[in-house]
N, C-alpha and C positions, 0 to 999 in steps of 0.2 A: 213201547216208549214214548213216543209223542202221541199217541193214539189214531195217527194219522200214516194207512200203509205206507202210501208212495211217500211220505217224509220219512219213515222210519228205514224203507228201502234206499231213499238216496244217502239216509247215514248210515248204513250199514256197508254200500257199497263204496261209497268214498272211504272209510274204515279199512275196508279191505284191498283197494287200490293203493292205501298208502301204506298199509302192512307188507303186500307185496313188491312194492317200491322200495321199502327199506332193505328187505331179502333179497333183492336183486343187488343193491351197491353193496350188503355184507359179504353174497358170495362172487362178485366182481374183484373186491379188496381181498378176499384169501385166496382165491386164483390166482392175484397179482404177486402174494406173497410168496405161494407156493412157486412158481415158475421162476420167483428169483434165488430160491433158496438152490433148485437145483442145476448143477453146474450143465454148462450145453456139453453136447456132445462132442464137439470141436475141441473143446477143452480138456475133455476127457482124452482125446485121443491123442492131443499132443503131450498131457503128463505121462498115460501111457506107452506112448513112445520115448519118451527118455526114459524111463524104466526098464524099457527092452534096451537100448542102447546101453545104459549102465551094467546089462547083464543080471538084469532085475527079475526077469520074461524069458521064457524059452521062446523059439522061434514057433512053435505050434502056439502057447497060450496068446502071444503077441497077436497071430494072424485071426486066433478065435475073436479075442476082445475086438480086433480092427473090424472086422467082418461085421459083429454087433452092434459095435459104434456107426457102422457105415449106415447101416439100416436106419438106426437112430436119428442121424444126422440128416437122410432124405427126408423123414418124415417131420423133421424140425423146418427143414426147407420149405415142405409142400404146406404147413402148417402156418408158415407165414406169407408164404404166396397167395394162398387163402383170405389171410386177415389185414393183407393190403402193405 
């Protein structure tokens, strides 16, 4: 490019770092958007409890859903504790 190997290395290193920085920002934004779109396990549990109370789910179905969501809720709480 410039004929000087050191200068070329600095230029390409800078380009690489800028590209990695842009990619990091993009991935962060995509993760934030995806996490906002998914309902929390606690919200789902509340909705399924209402459906169960209205007779829309059998006792066995509700227990199965409740067990699955309880596991997810624990994972969410663990993740939030780890991230601060």
